[in-house]
BALOBA-1460 file (C-alpha; in Angstrom, 3 decimals):
// residues 309
<rec num="1" residu="x" x="114.004" y="254.460" z="-1.996"/>
<rec num="2" residu="x" x="113.815" y="257.384" z="-4.425"/>
<rec num="3" residu="x" x="114.177" y="255.940" z="-7.927"/>
<rec num="4" residu="x" x="116.324" y="258.046" z="-10.247"/>
<rec num="5" residu="x" x="116.932" y="257.127" z="-13.876"/>
<rec num="6" residu="x" x="119.997" y="258.347" z="-15.761"/>
<rec num="7" residu="x" x="120.098" y="258.823" z="-19.522"/>
<rec num="8" residu="x" x="122.759" y="259.971" z="-21.979"/>
<rec num="9" residu="x" x="122.002" y="261.398" z="-25.411"/>
<rec num="10" residu="x" x="125.164" y="261.020" z="-27.471"/>
<rec num="11" residu="x" x="125.240" y="263.410" z="-30.407"/>
<rec num="12" residu="x" x="127.883" y="264.204" z="-32.988"/>
<rec num="13" residu="x" x="128.689" y="267.545" z="-31.329"/>
<rec num="14" residu="x" x="127.443" y="267.216" z="-27.746"/>
<rec num="15" residu="x" x="126.937" y="264.729" z="-24.926"/>
<rec num="16" residu="x" x="123.910" y="265.326" z="-22.722"/>
<rec num="17" residu="x" x="122.893" y="263.657" z="-19.478"/>
<rec num="18" residu="x" x="119.542" y="263.882" z="-17.720"/>
<rec num="19" residu="x" x="118.191" y="262.398" z="-14.518"/>
<rec num="20" residu="x" x="114.498" y="261.586" z="-14.138"/>
<rec num="21" residu="x" x="112.699" y="261.138" z="-10.855"/>
<rec num="22" residu="x" x="110.185" y="258.346" z="-10.283"/>
<rec num="23" residu="x" x="107.464" y="260.364" z="-12.057"/>
<rec num="24" residu="x" x="109.572" y="261.158" z="-15.116"/>
<rec num="25" residu="x" x="110.383" y="264.760" z="-14.206"/>
<rec num="26" residu="x" x="113.824" y="265.995" z="-15.235"/>
<rec num="27" residu="x" x="115.673" y="266.868" z="-12.032"/>
<rec num="28" residu="x" x="119.082" y="267.402" z="-13.599"/>
<rec num="29" residu="x" x="120.238" y="268.122" z="-17.126"/>
<rec num="30" residu="x" x="123.817" y="268.818" z="-18.153"/>
<rec num="31" residu="x" x="125.751" y="268.757" z="-21.404"/>
<rec num="32" residu="x" x="129.321" y="268.911" z="-22.584"/>
<rec num="33" residu="x" x="130.900" y="269.123" z="-26.057"/>
<rec num="34" residu="x" x="131.640" y="265.826" z="-27.764"/>
<rec num="35" residu="x" x="135.433" y="265.746" z="-28.242"/>
<rec num="36" residu="x" x="135.022" y="264.124" z="-31.649"/>
<rec num="37" residu="x" x="137.318" y="261.156" z="-31.032"/>
<rec num="38" residu="x" x="136.525" y="257.765" z="-29.520"/>
<rec num="39" residu="x" x="138.663" y="257.532" z="-26.381"/>
<rec num="40" residu="x" x="138.223" y="261.187" z="-25.316"/>
<rec num="41" residu="x" x="134.474" y="260.771" z="-25.878"/>
<rec num="42" residu="x" x="134.378" y="257.733" z="-23.602"/>
<rec num="43" residu="x" x="136.205" y="259.667" z="-20.895"/>
<rec num="44" residu="x" x="133.793" y="262.583" z="-21.321"/>
<rec num="45" residu="x" x="130.796" y="260.264" z="-20.837"/>
<rec num="46" residu="x" x="132.374" y="258.833" z="-17.680"/>
<rec num="47" residu="x" x="133.202" y="262.243" z="-16.238"/>
<rec num="48" residu="x" x="129.790" y="263.731" z="-17.064"/>
<rec num="49" residu="x" x="128.032" y="260.764" z="-15.462"/>
<rec num="50" residu="x" x="130.180" y="260.779" z="-12.334"/>
<rec num="51" residu="x" x="129.672" y="264.532" z="-11.951"/>
<rec num="52" residu="x" x="125.883" y="264.199" z="-12.283"/>
<rec num="53" residu="x" x="125.746" y="261.355" z="-9.772"/>
<rec num="54" residu="x" x="127.798" y="263.367" z="-7.293"/>
<rec num="55" residu="x" x="125.605" y="266.445" z="-7.777"/>
<rec num="56" residu="x" x="122.482" y="264.369" z="-7.177"/>
<rec num="57" residu="x" x="123.965" y="262.757" z="-4.091"/>
<rec num="58" residu="x" x="123.208" y="259.244" z="-5.279"/>
<rec num="59" residu="x" x="125.670" y="256.393" z="-5.191"/>
<rec num="60" residu="x" x="127.157" y="257.680" z="-1.942"/>
<rec num="61" residu="x" x="126.951" y="254.207" z="-0.419"/>
<rec num="62" residu="x" x="129.079" y="252.701" z="-3.171"/>
<rec num="63" residu="x" x="126.117" y="252.092" z="-5.473"/>
<rec num="64" residu="x" x="126.642" y="252.792" z="-9.157"/>
<rec num="65" residu="x" x="123.284" y="253.636" z="-10.765"/>
<rec num="66" residu="x" x="122.882" y="252.137" z="-14.258"/>
<rec num="67" residu="x" x="122.884" y="254.268" z="-17.371"/>
<rec num="68" residu="x" x="120.814" y="254.305" z="-20.554"/>
<rec num="69" residu="x" x="122.499" y="255.659" z="-23.673"/>
<rec num="70" residu="x" x="121.056" y="256.784" z="-26.993"/>
<rec num="71" residu="x" x="123.481" y="256.850" z="-29.909"/>
<rec num="72" residu="x" x="123.261" y="258.303" z="-33.440"/>
<rec num="73" residu="x" x="123.652" y="254.875" z="-35.006"/>
<rec num="74" residu="x" x="123.039" y="251.260" z="-34.067"/>
<rec num="75" residu="x" x="124.827" y="248.211" z="-32.715"/>
<rec num="76" residu="x" x="125.409" y="245.439" z="-35.241"/>
<rec num="77" residu="x" x="123.680" y="242.341" z="-33.892"/>
<rec num="78" residu="x" x="126.336" y="239.979" z="-35.282"/>
<rec num="79" residu="x" x="129.570" y="241.549" z="-34.029"/>
<rec num="80" residu="x" x="128.494" y="244.199" z="-31.493"/>
<rec num="81" residu="x" x="130.157" y="247.047" z="-33.380"/>
<rec num="82" residu="x" x="128.561" y="250.434" z="-34.059"/>
<rec num="83" residu="x" x="127.304" y="251.077" z="-37.582"/>
<rec num="84" residu="x" x="125.588" y="253.902" z="-39.475"/>
<rec num="85" residu="x" x="126.587" y="256.582" z="-36.946"/>
<rec num="86" residu="x" x="126.871" y="260.191" z="-38.096"/>
<rec num="87" residu="x" x="129.451" y="260.546" z="-35.337"/>
<rec num="88" residu="x" x="131.811" y="258.685" z="-37.648"/>
<rec num="89" residu="x" x="134.464" y="257.929" z="-35.017"/>
<rec num="90" residu="x" x="131.920" y="255.575" z="-33.420"/>
<rec num="91" residu="x" x="131.594" y="253.351" z="-36.493"/>
<rec num="92" residu="x" x="133.315" y="250.011" z="-36.148"/>
<rec num="93" residu="x" x="133.936" y="250.501" z="-32.427"/>
<rec num="94" residu="x" x="132.911" y="248.033" z="-29.666"/>
<rec num="95" residu="x" x="131.047" y="250.785" z="-27.809"/>
<rec num="96" residu="x" x="128.669" y="248.401" z="-26.022"/>
<rec num="97" residu="x" x="131.624" y="246.431" z="-24.659"/>
<rec num="98" residu="x" x="133.846" y="249.385" z="-23.802"/>
<rec num="99" residu="x" x="131.406" y="251.752" z="-22.094"/>
<rec num="100" residu="x" x="130.576" y="249.502" z="-19.104"/>
<rec num="101" residu="x" x="134.308" y="249.044" z="-18.514"/>
<rec num="102" residu="x" x="135.046" y="252.770" z="-18.705"/>
<rec num="103" residu="x" x="132.115" y="253.909" z="-16.547"/>
<rec num="104" residu="x" x="131.976" y="250.884" z="-14.208"/>
<rec num="105" residu="x" x="128.202" y="250.876" z="-14.663"/>
<rec num="106" residu="x" x="125.520" y="248.664" z="-16.142"/>
<rec num="107" residu="x" x="124.647" y="250.093" z="-19.557"/>
<rec num="108" residu="x" x="121.765" y="249.795" z="-21.997"/>
<rec num="109" residu="x" x="122.215" y="251.255" z="-25.468"/>
<rec num="110" residu="x" x="119.691" y="252.045" z="-28.188"/>
<rec num="111" residu="x" x="119.716" y="254.227" z="-31.261"/>
<rec num="112" residu="x" x="118.314" y="257.712" z="-30.896"/>
<rec num="113" residu="x" x="115.119" y="256.971" z="-32.835"/>
<rec num="114" residu="x" x="114.268" y="254.111" z="-30.467"/>
<rec num="115" residu="x" x="114.895" y="256.399" z="-27.503"/>
<rec num="116" residu="x" x="112.600" y="259.016" z="-29.042"/>
<rec num="117" residu="x" x="109.847" y="256.432" z="-29.529"/>
<rec num="118" residu="x" x="110.191" y="255.113" z="-25.974"/>
<rec num="119" residu="x" x="110.060" y="258.610" z="-24.489"/>
<rec num="120" residu="x" x="106.938" y="259.623" z="-26.378"/>
<rec num="121" residu="x" x="105.207" y="256.301" z="-25.687"/>
<rec num="122" residu="x" x="106.040" y="256.343" z="-21.967"/>
<rec num="123" residu="x" x="104.956" y="259.821" z="-20.903"/>
<rec num="124" residu="x" x="104.884" y="261.869" z="-24.074"/>
<rec num="125" residu="x" x="102.411" y="262.532" z="-26.862"/>
<rec num="126" residu="x" x="101.451" y="258.856" z="-27.207"/>
<rec num="127" residu="x" x="101.327" y="257.943" z="-23.510"/>
<rec num="128" residu="x" x="98.778" y="255.226" z="-22.838"/>
<rec num="129" residu="x" x="98.635" y="253.934" z="-26.416"/>
<rec num="130" residu="x" x="99.448" y="250.220" z="-26.634"/>
<rec num="131" residu="x" x="101.306" y="250.263" z="-29.977"/>
<rec num="132" residu="x" x="103.368" y="253.314" z="-30.929"/>
<rec num="133" residu="x" x="105.543" y="254.040" z="-33.933"/>
<rec num="134" residu="x" x="107.910" y="256.945" z="-33.332"/>
<rec num="135" residu="x" x="109.471" y="258.547" z="-36.401"/>
<rec num="136" residu="x" x="112.208" y="261.162" z="-36.549"/>
<rec num="137" residu="x" x="112.525" y="263.000" z="-39.856"/>
<rec num="138" residu="x" x="115.324" y="265.522" z="-40.085"/>
<rec num="139" residu="x" x="118.485" y="265.257" z="-42.138"/>
<rec num="140" residu="x" x="117.630" y="261.556" z="-42.315"/>
<rec num="141" residu="x" x="114.751" y="259.328" z="-41.236"/>
<rec num="142" residu="x" x="114.506" y="256.676" z="-38.550"/>
<rec num="143" residu="x" x="111.981" y="255.145" z="-36.224"/>
<rec num="144" residu="x" x="111.232" y="252.864" z="-33.330"/>
<rec num="145" residu="x" x="108.359" y="250.664" z="-32.180"/>
<rec num="146" residu="x" x="107.022" y="250.454" z="-28.624"/>
<rec num="147" residu="x" x="104.432" y="247.863" z="-27.586"/>
<rec num="148" residu="x" x="102.867" y="247.997" z="-24.122"/>
<rec num="149" residu="x" x="105.598" y="250.320" z="-22.909"/>
<rec num="150" residu="x" x="108.532" y="248.250" z="-24.139"/>
<rec num="151" residu="x" x="110.772" y="248.724" z="-27.138"/>
<rec num="152" residu="x" x="110.610" y="246.075" z="-29.844"/>
<rec num="153" residu="x" x="114.077" y="246.181" z="-31.430"/>
<rec num="154" residu="x" x="113.809" y="242.880" z="-33.302"/>
<rec num="155" residu="x" x="116.471" y="240.160" z="-33.706"/>
<rec num="156" residu="x" x="118.339" y="242.253" z="-36.290"/>
<rec num="157" residu="x" x="117.792" y="245.495" z="-34.390"/>
<rec num="158" residu="x" x="115.927" y="246.884" z="-37.401"/>
<rec num="159" residu="x" x="112.359" y="247.227" z="-36.116"/>
<rec num="160" residu="x" x="111.008" y="250.654" z="-36.978"/>
<rec num="161" residu="x" x="113.834" y="251.548" z="-39.385"/>
<rec num="162" residu="x" x="111.356" y="252.990" z="-41.820"/>
<rec num="163" residu="x" x="113.749" y="255.279" z="-43.682"/>
<rec num="164" residu="x" x="114.994" y="252.452" z="-45.858"/>
<rec num="165" residu="x" x="111.639" y="251.029" z="-46.857"/>
<rec num="166" residu="x" x="110.873" y="251.887" z="-50.506"/>
<rec num="167" residu="x" x="108.232" y="254.493" z="-51.294"/>
<rec num="168" residu="x" x="105.011" y="252.521" z="-51.906"/>
<rec num="169" residu="x" x="102.531" y="252.862" z="-54.771"/>
<rec num="170" residu="x" x="105.104" y="254.487" z="-57.038"/>
<rec num="171" residu="x" x="103.726" y="256.287" z="-60.075"/>
<rec num="172" residu="x" x="105.241" y="256.323" z="-63.544"/>
<rec num="173" residu="x" x="106.173" y="260.015" z="-63.315"/>
<rec num="174" residu="x" x="108.283" y="259.340" z="-60.191"/>
<rec num="175" residu="x" x="110.902" y="257.335" z="-62.074"/>
<rec num="176" residu="x" x="113.868" y="257.238" z="-62.015"/>
<rec num="177" residu="x" x="113.861" y="256.741" z="-58.260"/>
<rec num="178" residu="x" x="116.549" y="258.535" z="-56.247"/>
<rec num="179" residu="x" x="119.496" y="256.443" z="-55.089"/>
<rec num="180" residu="x" x="120.050" y="256.187" z="-51.346"/>
<rec num="181" residu="x" x="123.390" y="256.041" z="-49.537"/>
<rec num="182" residu="x" x="122.436" y="252.513" z="-48.454"/>
<rec num="183" residu="x" x="122.750" y="251.382" z="-52.077"/>
<rec num="184" residu="x" x="119.060" y="250.939" z="-52.819"/>
<rec num="185" residu="x" x="116.727" y="253.153" z="-54.826"/>
<rec num="186" residu="x" x="113.526" y="254.873" z="-53.761"/>
<rec num="187" residu="x" x="114.011" y="254.733" z="-49.973"/>
<rec num="188" residu="x" x="111.498" y="256.799" z="-48.018"/>
<rec num="189" residu="x" x="114.322" y="258.841" z="-46.513"/>
<rec num="190" residu="x" x="115.205" y="260.141" z="-49.981"/>
<rec num="191" residu="x" x="111.672" y="261.512" z="-50.376"/>
<rec num="192" residu="x" x="110.889" y="262.674" z="-46.838"/>
<rec num="193" residu="x" x="114.070" y="263.986" z="-45.191"/>
<rec num="194" residu="x" x="114.581" y="267.726" z="-44.805"/>
<rec num="195" residu="x" x="117.185" y="268.035" z="-47.583"/>
<rec num="196" residu="x" x="114.842" y="266.206" z="-49.980"/>
<rec num="197" residu="x" x="112.053" y="268.697" z="-49.258"/>
<rec num="198" residu="x" x="114.463" y="271.603" z="-49.658"/>
<rec num="199" residu="x" x="115.697" y="270.260" z="-52.995"/>
<rec num="200" residu="x" x="112.120" y="269.777" z="-54.185"/>
<rec num="201" residu="x" x="111.437" y="273.422" z="-53.349"/>
<rec num="202" residu="x" x="114.628" y="275.234" z="-54.307"/>
<rec num="203" residu="x" x="116.554" y="272.765" z="-56.446"/>
<rec num="204" residu="x" x="119.339" y="270.226" z="-56.014"/>
<rec num="205" residu="x" x="121.994" y="271.146" z="-53.516"/>
<rec num="206" residu="x" x="119.633" y="272.942" z="-51.140"/>
<rec num="207" residu="x" x="119.595" y="271.449" z="-47.640"/>
<rec num="208" residu="x" x="117.230" y="273.608" z="-45.587"/>
<rec num="209" residu="x" x="113.452" y="273.795" z="-45.992"/>
<rec num="210" residu="x" x="112.983" y="276.273" z="-43.140"/>
<rec num="211" residu="x" x="110.132" y="278.661" z="-43.902"/>
<rec num="212" residu="x" x="108.573" y="276.591" z="-46.669"/>
<rec num="213" residu="x" x="105.051" y="276.729" z="-45.191"/>
<rec num="214" residu="x" x="105.208" y="280.518" z="-44.872"/>
<rec num="215" residu="x" x="106.504" y="280.764" z="-48.427"/>
<rec num="216" residu="x" x="103.595" y="278.678" z="-49.708"/>
<rec num="217" residu="x" x="101.109" y="280.801" z="-47.754"/>
<rec num="218" residu="x" x="102.616" y="283.906" z="-49.364"/>
<rec num="219" residu="x" x="102.144" y="282.643" z="-52.893"/>
<rec num="220" residu="x" x="105.387" y="280.792" z="-53.627"/>
<rec num="221" residu="x" x="104.138" y="278.317" z="-56.247"/>
<rec num="222" residu="x" x="107.234" y="276.115" z="-56.086"/>
<rec num="223" residu="x" x="106.909" y="275.874" z="-52.302"/>
<rec num="224" residu="x" x="103.255" y="274.875" z="-52.580"/>
<rec num="225" residu="x" x="103.995" y="272.216" z="-55.196"/>
<rec num="226" residu="x" x="106.845" y="270.849" z="-53.091"/>
<rec num="227" residu="x" x="104.555" y="270.590" z="-50.063"/>
<rec num="228" residu="x" x="101.827" y="268.939" z="-52.127"/>
<rec num="229" residu="x" x="104.295" y="266.270" z="-53.248"/>
<rec num="230" residu="x" x="105.588" y="265.898" z="-49.711"/>
<rec num="231" residu="x" x="102.114" y="265.391" z="-48.232"/>
<rec num="232" residu="x" x="101.358" y="262.750" z="-50.853"/>
<rec num="233" residu="x" x="104.608" y="260.886" z="-50.152"/>
<rec num="234" residu="x" x="104.157" y="261.082" z="-46.372"/>
<rec num="235" residu="x" x="100.554" y="259.878" z="-46.612"/>
<rec num="236" residu="x" x="101.639" y="256.879" z="-48.670"/>
<rec num="237" residu="x" x="104.369" y="256.097" z="-46.146"/>
<rec num="238" residu="x" x="101.976" y="256.344" z="-43.182"/>
<rec num="239" residu="x" x="99.422" y="254.168" z="-44.968"/>
<rec num="240" residu="x" x="102.090" y="251.525" z="-45.472"/>
<rec num="241" residu="x" x="103.006" y="251.635" z="-41.773"/>
<rec num="242" residu="x" x="99.353" y="251.365" z="-40.775"/>
<rec num="243" residu="x" x="98.698" y="248.452" z="-43.130"/>
<rec num="244" residu="x" x="101.491" y="246.293" z="-41.713"/>
<rec num="245" residu="x" x="101.822" y="247.490" z="-38.088"/>
<rec num="246" residu="x" x="98.428" y="249.079" z="-37.343"/>
<rec num="247" residu="x" x="99.780" y="251.291" z="-34.532"/>
<rec num="248" residu="x" x="97.521" y="253.210" z="-32.191"/>
<rec num="249" residu="x" x="99.667" y="256.283" z="-32.826"/>
<rec num="250" residu="x" x="102.461" y="257.537" z="-35.055"/>
<rec num="251" residu="x" x="104.498" y="260.257" z="-33.334"/>
<rec num="252" residu="x" x="106.690" y="262.598" z="-35.373"/>
<rec num="253" residu="x" x="109.888" y="264.270" z="-34.254"/>
<rec num="254" residu="x" x="112.669" y="266.100" z="-36.021"/>
<rec num="255" residu="x" x="112.266" y="268.986" z="-38.416"/>
<rec num="256" residu="x" x="109.101" y="267.636" z="-40.039"/>
<rec num="257" residu="x" x="107.285" y="268.013" z="-36.718"/>
<rec num="258" residu="x" x="107.514" y="271.783" z="-37.203"/>
<rec num="259" residu="x" x="105.410" y="271.535" z="-40.381"/>
<rec num="260" residu="x" x="102.169" y="271.317" z="-38.444"/>
<rec num="261" residu="x" x="99.900" y="272.567" z="-41.231"/>
<rec num="262" residu="x" x="101.488" y="270.086" z="-43.604"/>
<rec num="263" residu="x" x="101.062" y="267.169" z="-41.197"/>
<rec num="264" residu="x" x="97.411" y="268.093" z="-40.716"/>
<rec num="265" residu="x" x="96.844" y="267.437" z="-44.437"/>
<rec num="266" residu="x" x="97.965" y="263.807" z="-44.200"/>
<rec num="267" residu="x" x="95.080" y="261.991" z="-42.394"/>
<rec num="268" residu="x" x="92.418" y="262.674" z="-45.056"/>
<rec num="269" residu="x" x="94.670" y="261.043" z="-47.677"/>
<rec num="270" residu="x" x="95.233" y="257.787" z="-45.810"/>
<rec num="271" residu="x" x="91.987" y="256.186" z="-46.966"/>
<rec num="272" residu="x" x="93.356" y="256.011" z="-50.511"/>
<rec num="273" residu="x" x="95.767" y="253.289" z="-49.461"/>
<rec num="274" residu="x" x="94.769" y="251.657" z="-46.156"/>
<rec num="275" residu="x" x="92.632" y="248.550" z="-46.343"/>
<rec num="276" residu="x" x="89.860" y="249.630" z="-43.982"/>
<rec num="277" residu="x" x="87.277" y="252.364" z="-44.512"/>
<rec num="278" residu="x" x="88.042" y="254.038" z="-41.180"/>
<rec num="279" residu="x" x="91.512" y="254.802" z="-39.822"/>
<rec num="280" residu="x" x="91.794" y="255.140" z="-36.046"/>
<rec num="281" residu="x" x="95.573" y="255.617" z="-35.923"/>
<rec num="282" residu="x" x="96.475" y="259.029" z="-34.511"/>
<rec num="283" residu="x" x="99.193" y="261.123" z="-36.148"/>
<rec num="284" residu="x" x="100.838" y="263.126" z="-33.369"/>
<rec num="285" residu="x" x="103.647" y="265.622" z="-32.853"/>
<rec num="286" residu="x" x="106.138" y="264.952" z="-30.064"/>
<rec num="287" residu="x" x="105.573" y="266.354" z="-26.582"/>
<rec num="288" residu="x" x="109.117" y="266.469" z="-25.255"/>
<rec num="289" residu="x" x="110.943" y="268.073" z="-28.175"/>
<rec num="290" residu="x" x="114.718" y="267.810" z="-28.035"/>
<rec num="291" residu="x" x="114.437" y="266.202" z="-24.591"/>
<rec num="292" residu="x" x="112.914" y="263.037" z="-26.028"/>
<rec num="293" residu="x" x="116.238" y="261.396" z="-26.841"/>
<rec num="294" residu="x" x="117.788" y="261.755" z="-23.411"/>
<rec num="295" residu="x" x="114.488" y="260.979" z="-21.670"/>
<rec num="296" residu="x" x="114.078" y="257.800" z="-23.698"/>
<rec num="297" residu="x" x="117.618" y="256.753" z="-22.842"/>
<rec num="298" residu="x" x="116.786" y="257.118" z="-19.154"/>
<rec num="299" residu="x" x="113.601" y="255.069" z="-19.607"/>
<rec num="300" residu="x" x="115.657" y="252.143" z="-20.969"/>
<rec num="301" residu="x" x="115.856" y="251.128" z="-17.303"/>
<rec num="302" residu="x" x="112.127" y="250.937" z="-16.807"/>
<rec num="303" residu="x" x="111.536" y="249.269" z="-13.441"/>
<rec num="304" residu="x" x="112.663" y="249.966" z="-9.913"/>
<rec num="305" residu="x" x="113.975" y="246.408" z="-9.617"/>
<rec num="306" residu="x" x="116.269" y="246.900" z="-12.621"/>
<rec num="307" residu="x" x="117.627" y="250.164" z="-11.260"/>
<rec num="308" residu="x" x="118.245" y="248.689" z="-7.819"/>
<rec num="309" residu="x" x="119.933" y="245.701" z="-9.458"/>
């Protein structure tokens, strides 16, 4: 039997499906606009999935292959409702209950950062490493933990949610700490997300740090100072992760992964804060790019027995 995995990456503006063969190669990839409302979105997921299955010629014997779904938020462990989604029409909805009914399929759902981590740990930049921390830094910051090829979501579904850990080893000149939307102060996301870097470079209100490395190389003093601060903050964050998790690899995705020269400056700074003289944790950039989310969703069904049911 040819094993095919199906994954959906649910974004605020688009819905993408991909099918992976037994070796993890993408054999089909389609996308459709997200309608921007809950019930039309559910119908769009159903129709996109049914169309992909028909195109692949699977399920012709009445089988309904299961589906993995990555969402831009998380499922509340206590009531099963979506929370913290930037696709705001998802918040407060029983998505995990409704989607199996709408699609008539078995469903597994994870947040997009967990899907990213699973993709990169399975056959991406960190393939073969036993303990992997995947981190996406873009307009926000999130992460996921994979151990021996399996996600570790935790009982509260918070494992790897590094964006809302406070910046460690805070210095006196860093007060007052910035307030986060979560209600706390000094969250890593407020120091490391793209808008924070842009504001550090160009001033409050700026949202885009595109071109900051080139600007620094061309003598922009403010850009260089902003990057220096950023490297220091990121090194402190990585040292914290290494001290408590000790992963074999930390894989970066999102906009920060484009700052390759900046990331290369981080490893030499780790020894200031980690509690061992030699750090063996690798800091890596993603392999699969914007495919990681949908690939990770497909890998949520990780064995042939699960897919066969």
